[in-house]
DRENRO-317613 format. One record per residue: residue in one letter; residue number from 1; x, y, z of N, C-alpha, C in turn. Coordinates in steps of 0.2 Angstrom, whole numbers, plus 5000, padded with zeros to 4 digits. Atoms other than C-alpha are relative to their C-alpha. Example, Ala and Ser with C-alpha at 12.3 -4.5 7.8 and 13.67 -1.06 7.14 Angstrom:
+-----+-----+------+------+------+------+------+------+------+------+------+
! res !   n !  nxx !  nyy !  nzz ! caxx ! cayy ! cazz !  cxx !  cyy !  czz !
+-----+-----+------+------+------+------+------+------+------+------+------+
!   a !   1 ! 5004 ! 4994 ! 5000 ! 5062 ! 4978 ! 5039 ! 5004 ! 5006 ! 5000 !
!   s !   2 ! 4996 ! 4994 ! 4999 ! 5068 ! 4995 ! 5036 ! 4996 ! 5005 ! 5003 !
+-----+-----+------+------+------+------+------+------+------+------+------+
REM end
This chain:
+-----+-----+------+------+------+------+------+------+------+------+------+
! res !   n !  nxx !  nyy !  nzz ! caxx ! cayy ! cazz !  cxx !  cyy !  czz !
+-----+-----+------+------+------+------+------+------+------+------+------+
!   m !   1 ! 4994 ! 5003 ! 4997 ! 4935 ! 4940 ! 4995 ! 5004 ! 5006 ! 5004 !
!   i !   2 ! 4996 ! 4995 ! 4997 ! 4943 ! 4957 ! 4999 ! 4997 ! 5002 ! 5007 !
!   s !   3 ! 5003 ! 4999 ! 4994 ! 4931 ! 4960 ! 5013 ! 5002 ! 4995 ! 5006 !
!   c !   4 ! 4997 ! 5005 ! 4995 ! 4938 ! 4945 ! 5022 ! 5007 ! 5000 ! 5001 !
!   d !   5 ! 4993 ! 4999 ! 4999 ! 4956 ! 4951 ! 5021 ! 5001 ! 5004 ! 5006 !
!   d !   6 ! 4998 ! 4995 ! 4994 ! 4965 ! 4959 ! 5036 ! 5003 ! 5006 ! 4997 !
!   a !   7 ! 4997 ! 4995 ! 5004 ! 4974 ! 4970 ! 5023 ! 5002 ! 4998 ! 4993 !
!   v !   8 ! 4999 ! 5002 ! 5007 ! 4978 ! 4971 ! 5005 ! 5007 ! 5005 ! 4998 !
!   i !   9 ! 4995 ! 4996 ! 5004 ! 4994 ! 4976 ! 4995 ! 4999 ! 4999 ! 4993 !
!   t !  10 ! 5002 ! 5001 ! 5007 ! 4991 ! 4980 ! 4977 ! 5004 ! 5006 ! 4996 !
!   v !  11 ! 4998 ! 4995 ! 5005 ! 4998 ! 4989 ! 4962 ! 4994 ! 5003 ! 4996 !
!   d !  12 ! 5006 ! 4999 ! 5004 ! 4981 ! 4990 ! 4954 ! 4995 ! 5005 ! 5004 !
!   r !  13 ! 5004 ! 4995 ! 4997 ! 4970 ! 5006 ! 4957 ! 4993 ! 4997 ! 5001 !
!   a !  14 ! 5006 ! 5002 ! 4999 ! 4954 ! 4997 ! 4955 ! 4999 ! 4996 ! 5007 !
!   v !  15 ! 5000 ! 5004 ! 4994 ! 4958 ! 4984 ! 4969 ! 5001 ! 5005 ! 5006 !
!   a !  16 ! 4998 ! 4995 ! 4994 ! 4965 ! 4999 ! 4980 ! 4993 ! 5003 ! 5002 !
!   h !  17 ! 5007 ! 4997 ! 4999 ! 4948 ! 5008 ! 4978 ! 4995 ! 4996 ! 5003 !
!   f !  18 ! 5004 ! 5005 ! 4997 ! 4938 ! 4993 ! 4981 ! 5001 ! 4998 ! 5007 !
!   a !  19 ! 4998 ! 5001 ! 4994 ! 4947 ! 4988 ! 4996 ! 4999 ! 5005 ! 5005 !
!   a !  20 ! 5001 ! 4994 ! 4995 ! 4947 ! 5005 ! 5004 ! 4993 ! 5002 ! 5001 !
!   a !  21 ! 5007 ! 4998 ! 4999 ! 4929 ! 5008 ! 5000 ! 4997 ! 4995 ! 5005 !
!   l !  22 ! 5002 ! 5005 ! 4995 ! 4926 ! 4992 ! 5010 ! 5003 ! 5001 ! 5007 !
!   g !  23 ! 4997 ! 4999 ! 4994 ! 4936 ! 4999 ! 5024 ! 5006 ! 4995 ! 5002 !
!   v !  24 ! 4994 ! 5004 ! 4999 ! 4950 ! 4986 ! 5022 ! 5006 ! 5004 ! 4999 !
!   p !  25 ! 4994 ! 4997 ! 5001 ! 4967 ! 4993 ! 5025 ! 5004 ! 4998 ! 4994 !
!   v !  26 ! 4996 ! 5002 ! 5007 ! 4977 ! 4994 ! 5008 ! 5006 ! 5004 ! 4999 !
!   a !  27 ! 4993 ! 4997 ! 5001 ! 4995 ! 4998 ! 5004 ! 5000 ! 5000 ! 4992 !
!   v !  28 ! 5000 ! 5000 ! 5007 ! 4996 ! 5004 ! 4986 ! 5007 ! 5002 ! 4998 !
!   l !  29 ! 4993 ! 4999 ! 5003 ! 5013 ! 5002 ! 4977 ! 5000 ! 5004 ! 4994 !
!   i !  30 ! 5000 ! 4995 ! 5005 ! 5017 ! 5016 ! 4965 ! 5007 ! 4999 ! 4997 !
!   p !  31 ! 4994 ! 5000 ! 5003 ! 5031 ! 5013 ! 4952 ! 5003 ! 5008 ! 5000 !
!   a !  32 ! 4997 ! 4993 ! 5000 ! 5044 ! 5028 ! 4952 ! 4999 ! 5003 ! 4993 !
!   a !  33 ! 5001 ! 4997 ! 5007 ! 5042 ! 5030 ! 4933 ! 4993 ! 5002 ! 4999 !
!   q !  34 ! 5007 ! 4997 ! 5000 ! 5023 ! 5033 ! 4936 ! 4998 ! 5005 ! 5005 !
!   t !  35 ! 5002 ! 4995 ! 4995 ! 5024 ! 5045 ! 4950 ! 4998 ! 5006 ! 4996 !
!   q !  36 ! 5003 ! 4994 ! 5003 ! 5013 ! 5059 ! 4945 ! 4998 ! 5005 ! 5005 !
!   f !  37 ! 5001 ! 4994 ! 4996 ! 5008 ! 5076 ! 4951 ! 4994 ! 4998 ! 5006 !
!   r !  38 ! 5005 ! 5001 ! 4995 ! 4993 ! 5068 ! 4960 ! 5002 ! 4996 ! 5006 !
!   w !  39 ! 4997 ! 5003 ! 4995 ! 5004 ! 5058 ! 4971 ! 5005 ! 5004 ! 5004 !
!   k !  40 ! 4997 ! 4995 ! 4997 ! 5013 ! 5074 ! 4976 ! 5008 ! 4998 ! 5001 !
!   h !  41 ! 4993 ! 5002 ! 5000 ! 5030 ! 5066 ! 4973 ! 5003 ! 4999 ! 5007 !
!   s !  42 ! 4997 ! 5002 ! 4994 ! 5033 ! 5060 ! 4991 ! 4997 ! 4993 ! 5002 !
!   g !  43 ! 5001 ! 5007 ! 4998 ! 5033 ! 5043 ! 5000 ! 4993 ! 4999 ! 5002 !
!   m !  44 ! 5006 ! 5002 ! 4998 ! 5018 ! 5039 ! 5010 ! 4994 ! 5005 ! 5001 !
!   k !  45 ! 5005 ! 4995 ! 5000 ! 5002 ! 5049 ! 5007 ! 4993 ! 4997 ! 5001 !
!   q !  46 ! 5007 ! 5003 ! 4999 ! 4984 ! 5046 ! 5012 ! 4996 ! 5002 ! 4994 !
!   l !  47 ! 5005 ! 4998 ! 5005 ! 4971 ! 5045 ! 4998 ! 4994 ! 5002 ! 5002 !
!   l !  48 ! 5007 ! 4998 ! 4998 ! 4953 ! 5048 ! 4998 ! 4997 ! 4996 ! 5006 !
!   f !  49 ! 5002 ! 5004 ! 4995 ! 4951 ! 5034 ! 5010 ! 5005 ! 4999 ! 5006 !
!   p !  50 ! 4996 ! 5000 ! 4994 ! 4958 ! 5034 ! 5028 ! 5004 ! 4993 ! 5000 !
!   s !  51 ! 4996 ! 5007 ! 5000 ! 4963 ! 5015 ! 5026 ! 5005 ! 4999 ! 4995 !
!   a !  52 ! 4995 ! 5001 ! 5005 ! 4974 ! 5018 ! 5011 ! 5006 ! 5004 ! 5000 !
!   k !  53 ! 4994 ! 4997 ! 5000 ! 4992 ! 5022 ! 5010 ! 5004 ! 4999 ! 4994 !
!   l !  54 ! 4995 ! 5001 ! 5006 ! 5004 ! 5025 ! 4995 ! 5007 ! 4999 ! 5002 !
!   f !  55 ! 4993 ! 5001 ! 4999 ! 5021 ! 5018 ! 4995 ! 5003 ! 5000 ! 4993 !
!   i !  56 ! 4997 ! 4999 ! 5007 ! 5031 ! 5025 ! 4980 ! 5007 ! 4998 ! 5000 !
!   q !  57 ! 4993 ! 5002 ! 5001 ! 5046 ! 5017 ! 4973 ! 5005 ! 5005 ! 5000 !
!   n !  58 ! 4995 ! 4995 ! 5000 ! 5062 ! 5027 ! 4977 ! 5004 ! 5000 ! 4994 !
!   k !  59 ! 4995 ! 5001 ! 5005 ! 5073 ! 5020 ! 4963 ! 4997 ! 4995 ! 4995 !
!   p !  60 ! 5002 ! 5005 ! 5005 ! 5067 ! 5012 ! 4946 ! 5003 ! 4993 ! 5001 !
!   g !  61 ! 4997 ! 5007 ! 5000 ! 5069 ! 4993 ! 4947 ! 5001 ! 4998 ! 5007 !
!   d !  62 ! 4999 ! 5002 ! 4993 ! 5071 ! 4993 ! 4966 ! 4994 ! 5001 ! 5004 !
!   w !  63 ! 5006 ! 5000 ! 4996 ! 5055 ! 4988 ! 4976 ! 5001 ! 4999 ! 5007 !
!   t !  64 ! 4999 ! 5003 ! 4993 ! 5064 ! 4983 ! 4992 ! 4997 ! 5005 ! 5005 !
!   e !  65 ! 5003 ! 4995 ! 4995 ! 5060 ! 4999 ! 5002 ! 4993 ! 5000 ! 5000 !
!   s !  66 ! 5007 ! 4999 ! 5000 ! 5043 ! 5001 ! 4996 ! 4996 ! 4994 ! 5002 !
!   v !  67 ! 5003 ! 5006 ! 4998 ! 5038 ! 4983 ! 4998 ! 5000 ! 4998 ! 5007 !
!   d !  68 ! 4998 ! 5001 ! 4993 ! 5046 ! 4982 ! 5015 ! 4995 ! 5004 ! 5004 !
!   a !  69 ! 5005 ! 4995 ! 4996 ! 5036 ! 4998 ! 5021 ! 4993 ! 4998 ! 4999 !
!   a !  70 ! 5007 ! 5002 ! 5001 ! 5020 ! 4991 ! 5013 ! 4998 ! 4994 ! 5005 !
!   w !  71 ! 5001 ! 5006 ! 4996 ! 5022 ! 4975 ! 5022 ! 5000 ! 5001 ! 5008 !
!   c !  72 ! 5000 ! 4998 ! 4993 ! 5026 ! 4983 ! 5039 ! 4993 ! 5004 ! 5001 !
!   y !  73 ! 5007 ! 4997 ! 4999 ! 5010 ! 4994 ! 5037 ! 4995 ! 4995 ! 5000 !
!   t !  74 ! 5005 ! 5004 ! 5000 ! 4999 ! 4980 ! 5033 ! 5000 ! 4995 ! 5006 !
!   l !  75 ! 4999 ! 5004 ! 4994 ! 5006 ! 4970 ! 5048 ! 4997 ! 5004 ! 5006 !
!   e !  76 ! 5002 ! 4996 ! 4995 ! 5003 ! 4985 ! 5059 ! 4992 ! 5001 ! 5000 !
!   v !  77 ! 5007 ! 4999 ! 5000 ! 4985 ! 4989 ! 5053 ! 4996 ! 4994 ! 5001 !
!   a !  78 ! 5004 ! 5006 ! 4999 ! 4980 ! 4971 ! 5053 ! 5001 ! 4997 ! 5007 !
!   g !  79 ! 4999 ! 5002 ! 4993 ! 4986 ! 4969 ! 5071 ! 5003 ! 4993 ! 5001 !
!   t !  80 ! 4997 ! 5007 ! 5000 ! 4996 ! 4953 ! 5067 ! 5008 ! 5001 ! 5002 !
!   n !  81 ! 4993 ! 5000 ! 4999 ! 5014 ! 4948 ! 5072 ! 5003 ! 4997 ! 4994 !
!   n !  82 ! 4997 ! 5003 ! 5006 ! 5026 ! 4944 ! 5058 ! 5004 ! 4993 ! 5002 !
!   s !  83 ! 4998 ! 5007 ! 4999 ! 5028 ! 4925 ! 5061 ! 5005 ! 4997 ! 4995 !
!   m !  84 ! 4997 ! 5003 ! 5006 ! 5036 ! 4922 ! 5044 ! 5008 ! 5003 ! 5000 !
!   g !  85 ! 4993 ! 4998 ! 5000 ! 5053 ! 4931 ! 5049 ! 5002 ! 5005 ! 4995 !
!   l !  86 ! 4998 ! 4995 ! 5005 ! 5052 ! 4944 ! 5035 ! 5001 ! 5007 ! 5002 !
+-----+-----+------+------+------+------+------+------+------+------+------+
REM end
């Protein structure tokens, strides 16, 4: 199913790795409380896969900026227009 997607937004590392290994663009949402040294404490970082981007929550409990940025990223890499008005 993932290989048929234009892009994926996920909080799950397994889904992120699987999608990226297939070459599907993937936005990985990381909670602020779980930001670890491996994410280098900064917003959008590239993982092992060029098609994967991290979007780290800026403030615990507030996903607005991270989800908006992930949504924009997936629209951009999927080459689609935002016809939903979001």
